[in-house]
VOGU-3710 file (C-alpha; in Angstrom, 3 decimals, decimal comma):
1> mettaedlil> 119,981/118,878/33,397  116,993/116,933/32,103  116,006/113,718/33,842  116,105/110,681/31,590  113,827/107,657/31,809  116,835/105,618/32,966  117,487/108,103/35,806  113,859/107,764/36,937  114,050/103,972/36,873  117,281/104,019/38,906
11> rhafiqavma> 115,763/106,355/41,499  112,603/104,277/41,727  114,612/101,072/42,152  116,688/102,683/44,908  113,606/104,061/46,706  111,812/100,714/46,438  114,806/98,886/47,920  115,042/101,309/50,859  111,276/101,201/51,418  111,235/97,393/51,333
21> rgcmpeeeak> 113,877/97,227/54,054  112,598/100,214/56,042  116,179/101,093/56,825  119,588/99,677/56,027  123,231/100,278/56,860  124,579/103,099/54,710  127,243/100,808/53,265  124,450/98,633/51,824  122,777/101,743/50,384  126,081/102,816/48,820
31> qlhrsltqrs> 126,556/99,335/47,374  123,019/99,454/45,965  123,787/102,857/44,441  127,016/101,504/42,896  125,245/98,476/41,440  122,447/100,609/39,969  124,486/103,516/38,614  127,948/102,005/38,085  129,341/105,066/39,933  131,494/104,421/42,968
41> sdrayqvfls> 132,379/107,780/44,493  130,869/109,059/47,721  130,211/112,347/45,929  128,111/110,597/43,263  126,169/108,834/46,041  125,502/112,147/47,872  124,364/113,826/44,637  122,112/110,845/43,893  120,519/111,037/47,387  120,004/114,761/46,972
51> evnqkldfah> 118,269/114,219/43,612  116,108/111,430/45,074  115,065/113,668/47,964  114,257/116,571/45,641  111,883/114,275/43,739  110,302/112,956/46,970  109,861/116,384/48,568  106,433/117,065/47,025  105,043/114,036/48,881  106,811/114,968/52,152
61> fevrtmsnlf> 109,028/111,874/52,151  112,782/111,637/52,430  115,572/109,109/52,214  117,275/110,075/55,462  120,730/109,191/56,749  121,725/109,212/60,386  124,248/107,820/62,811  123,269/105,177/65,326  123,673/106,844/68,721  125,104/103,701/70,295
71> dgsrwvgfvn> 127,770/102,561/67,856  128,145/105,424/65,365  127,223/103,252/62,375  125,499/105,104/59,534  121,995/104,130/58,414  119,653/105,085/55,578  115,854/104,969/55,817  112,684/106,079/54,077  110,722/108,488/56,298  107,671/110,715/56,349
81> kviddasksl> 108,790/114,316/57,000  105,368/115,619/58,045  103,947/115,029/61,511  100,205/115,037/61,046  97,296/113,075/62,496  97,653/110,347/59,872  101,379/109,854/60,487  100,890/109,830/64,274  98,188/107,177/64,200  99,080/103,649/65,216
91> qnqpsgftha> 98,213/102,413/61,746  101,291/104,225/60,391  103,735/102,722/62,855  105,554/99,462/62,214  103,592/97,690/59,495  102,504/94,090/59,556  101,612/94,177/63,241  98,240/93,663/64,929  96,584/96,427/66,907  97,657/94,770/70,183
101> qliffksiid> 101,260/94,515/68,955  101,246/98,208/68,011  99,913/99,103/71,473  102,702/96,935/72,923  105,294/98,831/70,830  103,843/102,200/71,853  103,957/101,118/75,504  107,635/100,161/75,138  108,419/103,557/73,588  106,485/105,289/76,392
111> klaldedcea> 108,540/103,407/79,016  111,768/104,263/77,192  110,726/107,933/77,124  110,560/107,860/80,929  114,080/106,433/81,290  116,659/108,756/82,867  118,946/108,372/79,817  116,213/109,387/77,376  117,549/112,925/76,869  120,834/111,503/75,585
121> gkasisstdv> 118,948/109,143/73,262  120,293/106,135/75,151  117,274/104,949/77,145  116,972/101,225/77,826  114,487/98,721/79,211  115,069/95,162/80,353  113,455/92,332/78,439  111,723/91,296/81,684  110,165/94,763/82,044  109,129/94,684/78,387
131> lnigldgqgg> 107,448/91,300/78,735  105,604/92,509/81,857  104,038/95,473/80,038  100,283/95,190/80,248  100,243/93,082/83,389  98,529/94,664/86,368  97,620/97,781/84,375  101,190/98,566/83,288  101,697/100,222/79,926  99,900/103,541/80,266
141> agdadaaalr> 97,188/102,517/77,816  93,456/103,224/77,855  90,938/100,564/78,925  90,567/98,885/75,516  94,292/99,037/74,852  95,122/97,727/78,327  92,766/94,808/77,708  94,503/94,078/74,396  97,885/94,097/76,160  96,633/91,743/78,892
151> kmshmekqet> 95,426/89,298/76,223  98,874/89,101/74,617  100,678/85,939/75,635  104,267/85,933/76,816  105,205/84,154/73,568  103,396/86,723/71,403  105,159/89,557/73,226  108,528/87,838/72,736  107,816/87,268/69,026  106,743/90,906/68,658
161> lnalakqhwl> 109,858/92,075/70,469  112,027/89,965/68,137  110,237/91,333/65,056  110,605/94,940/66,269  114,332/94,359/66,807  114,732/92,669/63,415  113,093/95,662/61,716  115,253/98,094/63,760  112,309/99,751/65,547  114,023/98,518/68,721
171> ehhpsqsgcy> 117,556/97,206/69,211  119,371/94,993/71,648  121,270/97,377/73,898  124,959/97,158/72,925  126,315/97,434/76,469  123,477/96,139/78,653  122,802/92,456/78,178  119,110/91,556/78,167  118,014/95,133/77,510  116,457/96,909/74,556
181> cigvrsfme> 116,756/100,483/73,351  115,122/102,627/70,693  116,156/101,449/67,246  117,603/103,528/64,466  114,350/103,292/62,479  112,387/104,798/65,378  114,893/107,640/65,623  114,559/108,310/61,899  110,799/108,554/62,156
//
């Protein structure tokens, strides 16, 4: 079947919406699909995602769906499928953050990776431990990065933590009050 100009516009609109949000609950993605295509079946949505991903494949991107490990909710996100030096660099992590904030995020992920529940994908860290990253050499960063972490104020760390949670890079732990866990967007990446 030949792709029409309207099909391309619909796909581009869908991709732009997912990219703008980074990730979204799958129900929102389905609603977006329904509003764009006027098709309401789950089958039409799955076919549409498959077509979108076929068109994105050449650039090594994908609109990925996954279940949140904590609550089972389904999410959709735009991800880079290739792990290369460019995609691993800090500049390609959560956008809109300063270098110090990205080092802070990386340090949080490093601490979560050391948690005993990491293998099950359910690692957590207390907000107190997060806010203490970078103090007294904590954080596992090099000299320049450690200095950047030490310069971050408590308020800047809290604001960064809130922004990371809002963008789903991190999440408030559903069963441990005052704790954070890896967000669905981090798992997708």
